[in-house]
PDB file of all heavy atoms in Angstrom:
ATOM      1  N   MET A   1      91.870  38.099  53.762  1.00  0.00           N
ATOM      2  CA  MET A   1      91.958  39.365  54.451  1.00  0.00           C
ATOM      3  C   MET A   1      93.344  39.565  55.045  1.00  0.00           C
ATOM      4  O   MET A   1      93.919  40.631  54.917  1.00  0.00           O
ATOM      5  CB  MET A   1      90.887  39.429  55.552  1.00  0.00           C
ATOM      6  CG  MET A   1      90.941  40.643  56.397  1.00  0.00           C
ATOM      7  SD  MET A   1      90.530  42.126  55.455  1.00  0.00           S
ATOM      8  CE  MET A   1      90.811  43.359  56.643  1.00  0.00           C
ATOM      9  N   THR A   2      93.855  38.567  55.679  1.00  0.00           N
ATOM     10  CA  THR A   2      95.173  38.688  56.324  1.00  0.00           C
ATOM     11  C   THR A   2      96.271  38.882  55.273  1.00  0.00           C
ATOM     12  O   THR A   2      97.200  39.654  55.501  1.00  0.00           O
ATOM     13  CB  THR A   2      95.492  37.431  57.156  1.00  0.00           C
ATOM     14  OG1 THR A   2      94.397  37.201  58.021  1.00  0.00           O
ATOM     15  CG2 THR A   2      96.734  37.628  57.955  1.00  0.00           C
ATOM     16  N   ASP A   3      96.153  38.198  54.151  1.00  0.00           N
ATOM     17  CA  ASP A   3      97.180  38.344  53.099  1.00  0.00           C
ATOM     18  C   ASP A   3      97.223  39.776  52.579  1.00  0.00           C
ATOM     19  O   ASP A   3      98.314  40.334  52.371  1.00  0.00           O
ATOM     20  CB  ASP A   3      96.912  37.400  51.939  1.00  0.00           C
ATOM     21  CG  ASP A   3      97.133  35.958  52.320  1.00  0.00           C
ATOM     22  OD1 ASP A   3      97.827  35.720  53.319  1.00  0.00           O
ATOM     23  OD2 ASP A   3      96.591  35.056  51.641  1.00  0.00           O
ATOM     24  N   ASN A   4      96.066  40.395  52.379  1.00  0.00           N
ATOM     25  CA  ASN A   4      96.057  41.779  51.885  1.00  0.00           C
ATOM     26  C   ASN A   4      96.600  42.746  52.960  1.00  0.00           C
ATOM     27  O   ASN A   4      97.233  43.724  52.607  1.00  0.00           O
ATOM     28  CB  ASN A   4      94.646  42.181  51.471  1.00  0.00           C
ATOM     29  CG  ASN A   4      94.218  41.523  50.181  1.00  0.00           C
ATOM     30  OD1 ASN A   4      95.071  41.039  49.432  1.00  0.00           O
ATOM     31  ND2 ASN A   4      92.961  41.494  49.921  1.00  0.00           N
ATOM     32  N   LEU A   5      96.338  42.453  54.217  1.00  0.00           N
ATOM     33  CA  LEU A   5      96.863  43.306  55.292  1.00  0.00           C
ATOM     34  C   LEU A   5      98.383  43.234  55.316  1.00  0.00           C
ATOM     35  O   LEU A   5      99.037  44.275  55.418  1.00  0.00           O
ATOM     36  CB  LEU A   5      96.266  42.867  56.639  1.00  0.00           C
ATOM     37  CG  LEU A   5      96.739  43.687  57.848  1.00  0.00           C
ATOM     38  CD1 LEU A   5      96.259  45.105  57.738  1.00  0.00           C
ATOM     39  CD2 LEU A   5      96.264  43.037  59.121  1.00  0.00           C
ATOM     40  N   ILE A   6      98.929  42.059  55.226  1.00  0.00           N
ATOM     41  CA  ILE A   6     100.378  41.890  55.241  1.00  0.00           C
ATOM     42  C   ILE A   6     100.985  42.555  54.010  1.00  0.00           C
ATOM     43  O   ILE A   6     102.057  43.206  54.106  1.00  0.00           O
ATOM     44  CB  ILE A   6     100.763  40.396  55.305  1.00  0.00           C
ATOM     45  CG1 ILE A   6     100.343  39.835  56.682  1.00  0.00           C
ATOM     46  CG2 ILE A   6     102.267  40.215  55.090  1.00  0.00           C
ATOM     47  CD1 ILE A   6     100.500  38.336  56.768  1.00  0.00           C
ATOM     48  N   ALA A   7     100.336  42.414  52.843  1.00  0.00           N
ATOM     49  CA  ALA A   7     100.851  43.062  51.646  1.00  0.00           C
ATOM     50  C   ALA A   7     100.849  44.590  51.805  1.00  0.00           C
ATOM     51  O   ALA A   7     101.807  45.249  51.411  1.00  0.00           O
ATOM     52  CB  ALA A   7      99.993  42.671  50.445  1.00  0.00           C
ATOM     53  N   GLY A   8      99.806  45.126  52.383  1.00  0.00           N
ATOM     54  CA  GLY A   8      99.726  46.575  52.631  1.00  0.00           C
ATOM     55  C   GLY A   8     100.826  47.052  53.586  1.00  0.00           C
ATOM     56  O   GLY A   8     101.426  48.106  53.375  1.00  0.00           O
ATOM     57  N   VAL A   9     101.067  46.228  54.585  1.00  0.00           N
ATOM     58  CA  VAL A   9     102.137  46.587  55.552  1.00  0.00           C
ATOM     59  C   VAL A   9     103.499  46.582  54.880  1.00  0.00           C
ATOM     60  O   VAL A   9     104.339  47.438  55.097  1.00  0.00           O
ATOM     61  CB  VAL A   9     102.110  45.631  56.761  1.00  0.00           C
ATOM     62  CG1 VAL A   9     103.338  45.781  57.615  1.00  0.00           C
ATOM     63  CG2 VAL A   9     100.848  45.866  57.566  1.00  0.00           C
ATOM     64  N   MET A  10     103.730  45.590  53.994  1.00  0.00           N
ATOM     65  CA  MET A  10     105.002  45.527  53.278  1.00  0.00           C
ATOM     66  C   MET A  10     105.187  46.742  52.373  1.00  0.00           C
ATOM     67  O   MET A  10     106.313  47.306  52.295  1.00  0.00           O
ATOM     68  CB  MET A  10     105.108  44.235  52.466  1.00  0.00           C
ATOM     69  CG  MET A  10     105.198  42.977  53.301  1.00  0.00           C
ATOM     70  SD  MET A  10     106.605  42.940  54.401  1.00  0.00           S
ATOM     71  CE  MET A  10     107.927  42.743  53.253  1.00  0.00           C
ATOM     72  N   VAL A  11     104.138  47.145  51.673  1.00  0.00           N
ATOM     73  CA  VAL A  11     104.255  48.337  50.816  1.00  0.00           C
ATOM     74  C   VAL A  11     104.499  49.578  51.673  1.00  0.00           C
ATOM     75  O   VAL A  11     105.322  50.436  51.312  1.00  0.00           O
ATOM     76  CB  VAL A  11     102.972  48.480  49.953  1.00  0.00           C
ATOM     77  CG1 VAL A  11     102.977  49.808  49.220  1.00  0.00           C
ATOM     78  CG2 VAL A  11     102.889  47.339  48.956  1.00  0.00           C
ATOM     79  N   PHE A  12     103.819  49.662  52.829  1.00  0.00           N
ATOM     80  CA  PHE A  12     104.051  50.788  53.724  1.00  0.00           C
ATOM     81  C   PHE A  12     105.510  50.829  54.219  1.00  0.00           C
ATOM     82  O   PHE A  12     106.140  51.872  54.229  1.00  0.00           O
ATOM     83  CB  PHE A  12     103.101  50.743  54.921  1.00  0.00           C
ATOM     84  CG  PHE A  12     103.347  51.824  55.920  1.00  0.00           C
ATOM     85  CD1 PHE A  12     102.912  53.107  55.689  1.00  0.00           C
ATOM     86  CD2 PHE A  12     104.029  51.548  57.094  1.00  0.00           C
ATOM     87  CE1 PHE A  12     103.139  54.116  56.592  1.00  0.00           C
ATOM     88  CE2 PHE A  12     104.269  52.553  58.029  1.00  0.00           C
ATOM     89  CZ  PHE A  12     103.804  53.831  57.779  1.00  0.00           C
ATOM     90  N   ILE A  13     106.047  49.660  54.567  1.00  0.00           N
ATOM     91  CA  ILE A  13     107.447  49.602  55.025  1.00  0.00           C
ATOM     92  C   ILE A  13     108.368  50.044  53.870  1.00  0.00           C
ATOM     93  O   ILE A  13     109.340  50.791  54.088  1.00  0.00           O
ATOM     94  CB  ILE A  13     107.783  48.184  55.490  1.00  0.00           C
ATOM     95  CG1 ILE A  13     107.079  47.918  56.810  1.00  0.00           C
ATOM     96  CG2 ILE A  13     109.281  48.006  55.654  1.00  0.00           C
ATOM     97  CD1 ILE A  13     107.188  46.473  57.289  1.00  0.00           C
ATOM     98  N   GLY A  14     108.053  49.631  52.646  1.00  0.00           N
ATOM     99  CA  GLY A  14     108.871  50.058  51.498  1.00  0.00           C
ATOM    100  C   GLY A  14     108.859  51.547  51.304  1.00  0.00           C
ATOM    101  O   GLY A  14     109.873  52.158  51.055  1.00  0.00           O
ATOM    102  N   LEU A  15     107.647  52.149  51.418  1.00  0.00           N
ATOM    103  CA  LEU A  15     107.568  53.603  51.276  1.00  0.00           C
ATOM    104  C   LEU A  15     108.293  54.321  52.412  1.00  0.00           C
ATOM    105  O   LEU A  15     108.920  55.383  52.185  1.00  0.00           O
ATOM    106  CB  LEU A  15     106.083  54.038  51.241  1.00  0.00           C
ATOM    107  CG  LEU A  15     105.322  53.537  49.996  1.00  0.00           C
ATOM    108  CD1 LEU A  15     103.850  53.926  50.139  1.00  0.00           C
ATOM    109  CD2 LEU A  15     105.920  54.105  48.729  1.00  0.00           C
ATOM    110  N   PHE A  16     108.223  53.763  53.606  1.00  0.00           N
ATOM    111  CA  PHE A  16     108.956  54.341  54.754  1.00  0.00           C
ATOM    112  C   PHE A  16     110.471  54.290  54.478  1.00  0.00           C
ATOM    113  O   PHE A  16     111.178  55.275  54.750  1.00  0.00           O
ATOM    114  CB  PHE A  16     108.601  53.556  56.019  1.00  0.00           C
ATOM    115  CG  PHE A  16     109.291  54.055  57.235  1.00  0.00           C
ATOM    116  CD1 PHE A  16     108.811  55.209  57.886  1.00  0.00           C
ATOM    117  CD2 PHE A  16     110.394  53.422  57.769  1.00  0.00           C
ATOM    118  CE1 PHE A  16     109.425  55.674  59.022  1.00  0.00           C
ATOM    119  CE2 PHE A  16     110.989  53.886  58.909  1.00  0.00           C
ATOM    120  CZ  PHE A  16     110.529  55.033  59.538  1.00  0.00           C
ATOM    121  N   LEU A  17     110.939  53.193  53.925  1.00  0.00           N
ATOM    122  CA  LEU A  17     112.361  53.068  53.605  1.00  0.00           C
ATOM    123  C   LEU A  17     112.761  54.017  52.472  1.00  0.00           C
ATOM    124  O   LEU A  17     113.909  54.496  52.455  1.00  0.00           O
ATOM    125  CB  LEU A  17     112.685  51.623  53.255  1.00  0.00           C
ATOM    126  CG  LEU A  17     112.673  50.638  54.421  1.00  0.00           C
ATOM    127  CD1 LEU A  17     112.860  49.233  53.912  1.00  0.00           C
ATOM    128  CD2 LEU A  17     113.711  50.996  55.450  1.00  0.00           C
ATOM    129  N   ILE A  18     111.888  54.299  51.556  1.00  0.00           N
ATOM    130  CA  ILE A  18     112.195  55.277  50.499  1.00  0.00           C
ATOM    131  C   ILE A  18     112.468  56.654  51.136  1.00  0.00           C
ATOM    132  O   ILE A  18     113.348  57.391  50.724  1.00  0.00           O
ATOM    133  CB  ILE A  18     111.094  55.336  49.436  1.00  0.00           C
ATOM    134  CG1 ILE A  18     111.123  54.057  48.593  1.00  0.00           C
ATOM    135  CG2 ILE A  18     111.217  56.557  48.553  1.00  0.00           C
ATOM    136  CD1 ILE A  18     109.988  53.926  47.592  1.00  0.00           C
ATOM    137  N   GLY A  19     111.669  56.991  52.139  1.00  0.00           N
ATOM    138  CA  GLY A  19     111.936  58.232  52.870  1.00  0.00           C
ATOM    139  C   GLY A  19     113.292  58.202  53.523  1.00  0.00           C
ATOM    140  O   GLY A  19     114.005  59.218  53.578  1.00  0.00           O
ATOM    141  N   GLY A  20     113.704  57.049  54.019  1.00  0.00           N
ATOM    142  CA  GLY A  20     115.025  56.881  54.600  1.00  0.00           C
ATOM    143  C   GLY A  20     116.137  57.054  53.578  1.00  0.00           C
ATOM    144  O   GLY A  20     117.206  57.586  53.864  1.00  0.00           O
ATOM    145  N   VAL A  21     115.860  56.624  52.363  1.00  0.00           N
ATOM    146  CA  VAL A  21     116.841  56.776  51.278  1.00  0.00           C
ATOM    147  C   VAL A  21     117.104  58.263  51.018  1.00  0.00           C
ATOM    148  O   VAL A  21     118.259  58.712  50.955  1.00  0.00           O
ATOM    149  CB  VAL A  21     116.351  56.117  49.971  1.00  0.00           C
ATOM    150  CG1 VAL A  21     117.233  56.491  48.798  1.00  0.00           C
ATOM    151  CG2 VAL A  21     116.308  54.597  50.137  1.00  0.00           C
ATOM    152  N   PHE A  22     116.042  59.060  50.920  1.00  0.00           N
ATOM    153  CA  PHE A  22     116.210  60.513  50.711  1.00  0.00           C
ATOM    154  C   PHE A  22     116.960  61.142  51.884  1.00  0.00           C
ATOM    155  O   PHE A  22     117.842  61.971  51.689  1.00  0.00           O
ATOM    156  CB  PHE A  22     114.849  61.196  50.519  1.00  0.00           C
ATOM    157  CG  PHE A  22     114.245  60.924  49.188  1.00  0.00           C
ATOM    158  CD1 PHE A  22     112.992  60.338  49.101  1.00  0.00           C
ATOM    159  CD2 PHE A  22     114.901  61.241  48.017  1.00  0.00           C
ATOM    160  CE1 PHE A  22     112.438  60.070  47.876  1.00  0.00           C
ATOM    161  CE2 PHE A  22     114.340  60.995  46.784  1.00  0.00           C
ATOM    162  CZ  PHE A  22     113.067  60.404  46.708  1.00  0.00           C
ATOM    163  N   SER A  23     116.617  60.741  53.089  1.00  0.00           N
ATOM    164  CA  SER A  23     117.265  61.321  54.278  1.00  0.00           C
ATOM    165  C   SER A  23     118.751  60.973  54.314  1.00  0.00           C
ATOM    166  O   SER A  23     119.581  61.840  54.541  1.00  0.00           O
ATOM    167  CB  SER A  23     116.571  60.803  55.523  1.00  0.00           C
ATOM    168  OG  SER A  23     117.223  61.241  56.671  1.00  0.00           O
ATOM    169  N   LEU A  24     119.066  59.704  54.090  1.00  0.00           N
ATOM    170  CA  LEU A  24     120.477  59.292  54.140  1.00  0.00           C
ATOM    171  C   LEU A  24     121.262  59.912  52.997  1.00  0.00           C
ATOM    172  O   LEU A  24     122.427  60.290  53.199  1.00  0.00           O
ATOM    173  CB  LEU A  24     120.556  57.758  54.062  1.00  0.00           C
ATOM    174  CG  LEU A  24     120.109  57.042  55.333  1.00  0.00           C
ATOM    175  CD1 LEU A  24     120.023  55.537  55.072  1.00  0.00           C
ATOM    176  CD2 LEU A  24     121.039  57.330  56.472  1.00  0.00           C
ATOM    177  N   PHE A  25     120.657  60.059  51.825  1.00  0.00           N
ATOM    178  CA  PHE A  25     121.363  60.654  50.682  1.00  0.00           C
ATOM    179  C   PHE A  25     121.690  62.095  50.949  1.00  0.00           C
ATOM    180  O   PHE A  25     122.739  62.580  50.606  1.00  0.00           O
ATOM    181  CB  PHE A  25     120.564  60.466  49.409  1.00  0.00           C
ATOM    182  CG  PHE A  25     121.310  60.784  48.157  1.00  0.00           C
ATOM    183  CD1 PHE A  25     122.248  59.895  47.674  1.00  0.00           C
ATOM    184  CD2 PHE A  25     121.124  61.967  47.494  1.00  0.00           C
ATOM    185  CE1 PHE A  25     122.968  60.162  46.543  1.00  0.00           C
ATOM    186  CE2 PHE A  25     121.833  62.261  46.352  1.00  0.00           C
ATOM    187  CZ  PHE A  25     122.774  61.349  45.889  1.00  0.00           C
ATOM    188  N   ARG A  26     120.728  62.809  51.580  1.00  0.00           N
ATOM    189  CA  ARG A  26     120.961  64.219  51.884  1.00  0.00           C
ATOM    190  C   ARG A  26     122.052  64.394  52.925  1.00  0.00           C
ATOM    191  O   ARG A  26     122.727  65.432  52.953  1.00  0.00           O
ATOM    192  CB  ARG A  26     119.673  64.872  52.387  1.00  0.00           C
ATOM    193  CG  ARG A  26     118.663  65.107  51.253  1.00  0.00           C
ATOM    194  CD  ARG A  26     117.440  65.834  51.732  1.00  0.00           C
ATOM    195  NE  ARG A  26     117.783  67.111  52.333  1.00  0.00           N
ATOM    196  CZ  ARG A  26     117.081  67.715  53.257  1.00  0.00           C
ATOM    197  NH1 ARG A  26     115.986  67.157  53.750  1.00  0.00           N
ATOM    198  NH2 ARG A  26     117.454  68.874  53.728  1.00  0.00           N
ATOM    199  N   GLN A  27     122.229  63.393  53.776  1.00  0.00           N
ATOM    200  CA  GLN A  27     123.292  63.473  54.795  1.00  0.00           C
ATOM    201  C   GLN A  27     124.649  63.054  54.252  1.00  0.00           C
ATOM    202  O   GLN A  27     125.644  63.144  54.951  1.00  0.00           O
ATOM    203  CB  GLN A  27     122.922  62.578  55.999  1.00  0.00           C
ATOM    204  CG  GLN A  27     121.725  63.054  56.761  1.00  0.00           C
ATOM    205  CD  GLN A  27     121.366  62.142  57.903  1.00  0.00           C
ATOM    206  OE1 GLN A  27     122.183  61.322  58.344  1.00  0.00           O
ATOM    207  NE2 GLN A  27     120.146  62.240  58.381  1.00  0.00           N
ATOM    208  N   GLY A  28     124.672  62.558  53.023  1.00  0.00           N
ATOM    209  CA  GLY A  28     125.932  62.162  52.419  1.00  0.00           C
ATOM    210  C   GLY A  28     126.290  60.711  52.699  1.00  0.00           C
ATOM    211  O   GLY A  28     127.433  60.311  52.425  1.00  0.00           O
ATOM    212  N   LEU A  29     125.376  59.935  53.225  1.00  0.00           N
ATOM    213  CA  LEU A  29     125.660  58.535  53.513  1.00  0.00           C
ATOM    214  C   LEU A  29     125.144  57.675  52.337  1.00  0.00           C
ATOM    215  O   LEU A  29     124.100  57.075  52.384  1.00  0.00           O
ATOM    216  CB  LEU A  29     124.959  58.112  54.811  1.00  0.00           C
ATOM    217  CG  LEU A  29     125.367  58.917  56.046  1.00  0.00           C
ATOM    218  CD1 LEU A  29     124.485  58.574  57.205  1.00  0.00           C
ATOM    219  CD2 LEU A  29     126.828  58.640  56.371  1.00  0.00           C
ATOM    220  N   LYS A  30     125.916  57.651  51.272  1.00  0.00           N
ATOM    221  CA  LYS A  30     125.468  57.020  50.035  1.00  0.00           C
ATOM    222  C   LYS A  30     125.386  55.516  50.161  1.00  0.00           C
ATOM    223  O   LYS A  30     124.501  54.909  49.563  1.00  0.00           O
ATOM    224  CB  LYS A  30     126.387  57.414  48.888  1.00  0.00           C
ATOM    225  CG  LYS A  30     126.293  58.870  48.568  1.00  0.00           C
ATOM    226  CD  LYS A  30     127.199  59.255  47.444  1.00  0.00           C
ATOM    227  CE  LYS A  30     127.091  60.780  47.213  1.00  0.00           C
ATOM    228  NZ  LYS A  30     128.071  61.285  46.291  1.00  0.00           N
ATOM    229  N   ILE A  31     126.286  54.880  50.907  1.00  0.00           N
ATOM    230  CA  ILE A  31     126.213  53.423  51.083  1.00  0.00           C
ATOM    231  C   ILE A  31     124.984  53.055  51.881  1.00  0.00           C
ATOM    232  O   ILE A  31     124.274  52.100  51.534  1.00  0.00           O
ATOM    233  CB  ILE A  31     127.492  52.897  51.749  1.00  0.00           C
ATOM    234  CG1 ILE A  31     128.691  53.105  50.820  1.00  0.00           C
ATOM    235  CG2 ILE A  31     127.371  51.454  52.106  1.00  0.00           C
ATOM    236  CD1 ILE A  31     130.034  52.762  51.410  1.00  0.00           C
ATOM    237  N   GLY A  32     124.683  53.800  52.911  1.00  0.00           N
ATOM    238  CA  GLY A  32     123.490  53.566  53.721  1.00  0.00           C
ATOM    239  C   GLY A  32     122.214  53.765  52.896  1.00  0.00           C
ATOM    240  O   GLY A  32     121.253  53.020  53.014  1.00  0.00           O
ATOM    241  N   ALA A  33     122.236  54.766  52.016  1.00  0.00           N
ATOM    242  CA  ALA A  33     121.090  55.028  51.141  1.00  0.00           C
ATOM    243  C   ALA A  33     120.910  53.867  50.146  1.00  0.00           C
ATOM    244  O   ALA A  33     119.778  53.491  49.889  1.00  0.00           O
ATOM    245  CB  ALA A  33     121.271  56.340  50.419  1.00  0.00           C
ATOM    246  N   ALA A  34     121.996  53.330  49.661  1.00  0.00           N
ATOM    247  CA  ALA A  34     121.891  52.220  48.719  1.00  0.00           C
ATOM    248  C   ALA A  34     121.354  50.974  49.410  1.00  0.00           C
ATOM    249  O   ALA A  34     120.496  50.261  48.840  1.00  0.00           O
ATOM    250  CB  ALA A  34     123.270  51.897  48.126  1.00  0.00           C
ATOM    251  N   VAL A  35     121.771  50.720  50.625  1.00  0.00           N
ATOM    252  CA  VAL A  35     121.261  49.571  51.371  1.00  0.00           C
ATOM    253  C   VAL A  35     119.795  49.750  51.673  1.00  0.00           C
ATOM    254  O   VAL A  35     118.964  48.819  51.544  1.00  0.00           O
ATOM    255  CB  VAL A  35     122.083  49.338  52.667  1.00  0.00           C
ATOM    256  CG1 VAL A  35     121.435  48.314  53.562  1.00  0.00           C
ATOM    257  CG2 VAL A  35     123.498  48.947  52.341  1.00  0.00           C
ATOM    258  N   CYS A  36     119.423  50.946  52.058  1.00  0.00           N
ATOM    259  CA  CYS A  36     118.021  51.260  52.340  1.00  0.00           C
ATOM    260  C   CYS A  36     117.166  51.163  51.095  1.00  0.00           C
ATOM    261  O   CYS A  36     116.038  50.687  51.142  1.00  0.00           O
ATOM    262  CB  CYS A  36     117.934  52.670  52.961  1.00  0.00           C
ATOM    263  SG  CYS A  36     116.475  52.982  53.897  1.00  0.00           S
ATOM    264  N   ALA A  37     117.706  51.571  49.953  1.00  0.00           N
ATOM    265  CA  ALA A  37     116.973  51.461  48.682  1.00  0.00           C
ATOM    266  C   ALA A  37     116.762  50.007  48.321  1.00  0.00           C
ATOM    267  O   ALA A  37     115.698  49.629  47.801  1.00  0.00           O
ATOM    268  CB  ALA A  37     117.723  52.199  47.577  1.00  0.00           C
ATOM    269  N   LEU A  38     117.742  49.180  48.561  1.00  0.00           N
ATOM    270  CA  LEU A  38     117.610  47.752  48.295  1.00  0.00           C
ATOM    271  C   LEU A  38     116.508  47.155  49.155  1.00  0.00           C
ATOM    272  O   LEU A  38     115.657  46.377  48.670  1.00  0.00           O
ATOM    273  CB  LEU A  38     118.935  47.029  48.548  1.00  0.00           C
ATOM    274  CG  LEU A  38     118.943  45.532  48.340  1.00  0.00           C
ATOM    275  CD1 LEU A  38     118.672  45.228  46.888  1.00  0.00           C
ATOM    276  CD2 LEU A  38     120.277  44.950  48.763  1.00  0.00           C
ATOM    277  N   GLY A  39     116.489  47.504  50.442  1.00  0.00           N
ATOM    278  CA  GLY A  39     115.430  47.025  51.332  1.00  0.00           C
ATOM    279  C   GLY A  39     114.060  47.523  50.917  1.00  0.00           C
ATOM    280  O   GLY A  39     113.072  46.790  50.971  1.00  0.00           O
ATOM    281  N   ALA A  40     113.997  48.774  50.482  1.00  0.00           N
ATOM    282  CA  ALA A  40     112.707  49.323  50.012  1.00  0.00           C
ATOM    283  C   ALA A  40     112.217  48.597  48.776  1.00  0.00           C
ATOM    284  O   ALA A  40     111.026  48.256  48.680  1.00  0.00           O
ATOM    285  CB  ALA A  40     112.862  50.827  49.728  1.00  0.00           C
ATOM    286  N   ALA A  41     113.097  48.331  47.850  1.00  0.00           N
ATOM    287  CA  ALA A  41     112.706  47.616  46.646  1.00  0.00           C
ATOM    288  C   ALA A  41     112.225  46.205  46.956  1.00  0.00           C
ATOM    289  O   ALA A  41     111.224  45.730  46.412  1.00  0.00           O
ATOM    290  CB  ALA A  41     113.880  47.557  45.660  1.00  0.00           C
ATOM    291  N   MET A  42     112.901  45.538  47.876  1.00  0.00           N
ATOM    292  CA  MET A  42     112.484  44.195  48.253  1.00  0.00           C
ATOM    293  C   MET A  42     111.127  44.212  48.983  1.00  0.00           C
ATOM    294  O   MET A  42     110.281  43.335  48.755  1.00  0.00           O
ATOM    295  CB  MET A  42     113.546  43.531  49.133  1.00  0.00           C
ATOM    296  CG  MET A  42     114.790  43.185  48.369  1.00  0.00           C
ATOM    297  SD  MET A  42     115.947  42.099  49.268  1.00  0.00           S
ATOM    298  CE  MET A  42     116.147  42.935  50.814  1.00  0.00           C
ATOM    299  N   ALA A  43     110.920  45.179  49.866  1.00  0.00           N
ATOM    300  CA  ALA A  43     109.675  45.258  50.596  1.00  0.00           C
ATOM    301  C   ALA A  43     108.497  45.562  49.684  1.00  0.00           C
ATOM    302  O   ALA A  43     107.437  44.935  49.776  1.00  0.00           O
ATOM    303  CB  ALA A  43     109.776  46.317  51.707  1.00  0.00           C
ATOM    304  N   ILE A  44     108.662  46.471  48.765  1.00  0.00           N
ATOM    305  CA  ILE A  44     107.592  46.822  47.827  1.00  0.00           C
ATOM    306  C   ILE A  44     107.314  45.647  46.882  1.00  0.00           C
ATOM    307  O   ILE A  44     106.151  45.307  46.607  1.00  0.00           O
ATOM    308  CB  ILE A  44     107.901  48.090  47.063  1.00  0.00           C
ATOM    309  CG1 ILE A  44     107.879  49.301  48.008  1.00  0.00           C
ATOM    310  CG2 ILE A  44     106.945  48.303  45.903  1.00  0.00           C
ATOM    311  CD1 ILE A  44     108.300  50.596  47.402  1.00  0.00           C
ATOM    312  N   THR A  45     108.366  44.989  46.419  1.00  0.00           N
ATOM    313  CA  THR A  45     108.195  43.826  45.558  1.00  0.00           C
ATOM    314  C   THR A  45     107.446  42.707  46.302  1.00  0.00           C
ATOM    315  O   THR A  45     106.552  42.084  45.774  1.00  0.00           O
ATOM    316  CB  THR A  45     109.543  43.312  45.068  1.00  0.00           C
ATOM    317  OG1 THR A  45     110.208  44.365  44.350  1.00  0.00           O
ATOM    318  CG2 THR A  45     109.383  42.107  44.158  1.00  0.00           C
ATOM    319  N   ALA A  46     107.834  42.483  47.562  1.00  0.00           N
ATOM    320  CA  ALA A  46     107.145  41.454  48.338  1.00  0.00           C
ATOM    321  C   ALA A  46     105.670  41.817  48.536  1.00  0.00           C
ATOM    322  O   ALA A  46     104.807  40.938  48.448  1.00  0.00           O
ATOM    323  CB  ALA A  46     107.842  41.321  49.702  1.00  0.00           C
ATOM    324  N   GLY A  47     105.387  43.053  48.821  1.00  0.00           N
ATOM    325  CA  GLY A  47     103.985  43.475  48.984  1.00  0.00           C
ATOM    326  C   GLY A  47     103.182  43.322  47.722  1.00  0.00           C
ATOM    327  O   GLY A  47     102.036  42.820  47.767  1.00  0.00           O
ATOM    328  N   VAL A  48     103.758  43.661  46.584  1.00  0.00           N
ATOM    329  CA  VAL A  48     103.006  43.534  45.318  1.00  0.00           C
ATOM    330  C   VAL A  48     102.824  42.074  44.964  1.00  0.00           C
ATOM    331  O   VAL A  48     101.711  41.676  44.534  1.00  0.00           O
ATOM    332  CB  VAL A  48     103.758  44.274  44.188  1.00  0.00           C
ATOM    333  CG1 VAL A  48     103.208  43.923  42.844  1.00  0.00           C
ATOM    334  CG2 VAL A  48     103.703  45.787  44.420  1.00  0.00           C
ATOM    335  N   LEU A  49     103.834  41.253  45.143  1.00  0.00           N
ATOM    336  CA  LEU A  49     103.695  39.823  44.818  1.00  0.00           C
ATOM    337  C   LEU A  49     102.771  39.119  45.809  1.00  0.00           C
ATOM    338  O   LEU A  49     102.138  38.121  45.454  1.00  0.00           O
ATOM    339  CB  LEU A  49     105.060  39.159  44.809  1.00  0.00           C
ATOM    340  CG  LEU A  49     105.988  39.560  43.645  1.00  0.00           C
ATOM    341  CD1 LEU A  49     107.346  38.869  43.800  1.00  0.00           C
ATOM    342  CD2 LEU A  49     105.375  39.203  42.317  1.00  0.00           C
ATOM    343  N   TRP A  50     102.730  39.583  47.040  1.00  0.00           N
ATOM    344  CA  TRP A  50     101.892  38.958  48.059  1.00  0.00           C
ATOM    345  C   TRP A  50     100.409  39.245  47.819  1.00  0.00           C
ATOM    346  O   TRP A  50      99.544  38.475  48.176  1.00  0.00           O
ATOM    347  CB  TRP A  50     102.267  39.481  49.411  1.00  0.00           C
ATOM    348  CG  TRP A  50     102.061  38.519  50.558  1.00  0.00           C
ATOM    349  CD1 TRP A  50     101.028  37.627  50.700  1.00  0.00           C
ATOM    350  CD2 TRP A  50     102.914  38.300  51.661  1.00  0.00           C
ATOM    351  NE1 TRP A  50     101.191  36.922  51.852  1.00  0.00           N
ATOM    352  CE2 TRP A  50     102.341  37.326  52.477  1.00  0.00           C
ATOM    353  CE3 TRP A  50     104.105  38.888  52.058  1.00  0.00           C
ATOM    354  CZ2 TRP A  50     102.912  36.897  53.657  1.00  0.00           C
ATOM    355  CZ3 TRP A  50     104.665  38.473  53.258  1.00  0.00           C
ATOM    356  CH2 TRP A  50     104.078  37.490  54.037  1.00  0.00           C
ATOM    357  N   TRP A  51     100.147  40.388  47.172  1.00  0.00           N
ATOM    358  CA  TRP A  51      98.767  40.802  46.915  1.00  0.00           C
ATOM    359  C   TRP A  51      98.152  39.794  46.011  1.00  0.00           C
ATOM    360  O   TRP A  51      97.114  39.356  45.986  1.00  0.00           O
ATOM    361  CB  TRP A  51      98.748  42.183  46.285  1.00  0.00           C
ATOM    362  CG  TRP A  51      97.454  42.870  46.447  1.00  0.00           C
ATOM    363  CD1 TRP A  51      96.257  42.550  45.928  1.00  0.00           C
ATOM    364  CD2 TRP A  51      97.194  44.009  47.293  1.00  0.00           C
ATOM    365  NE1 TRP A  51      95.296  43.418  46.326  1.00  0.00           N
ATOM    366  CE2 TRP A  51      95.852  44.317  47.170  1.00  0.00           C
ATOM    367  CE3 TRP A  51      98.021  44.776  48.127  1.00  0.00           C
ATOM    368  CZ2 TRP A  51      95.266  45.369  47.841  1.00  0.00           C
ATOM    369  CZ3 TRP A  51      97.452  45.834  48.781  1.00  0.00           C
ATOM    370  CH2 TRP A  51      96.065  46.116  48.652  1.00  0.00           C
TER     371      TRP A  51
END
């Protein structure tokens, strides 16, 4: 049960960071968007692998 909860939280964090990517890209902060996209990819990957 705990493992699935942590995996769900990681996927949620990844989706939250994807929203940050769109926000930063619209503001013209491309380097920040790239860093945020990297974090989102790592969080979603961790959540999927943890499941």
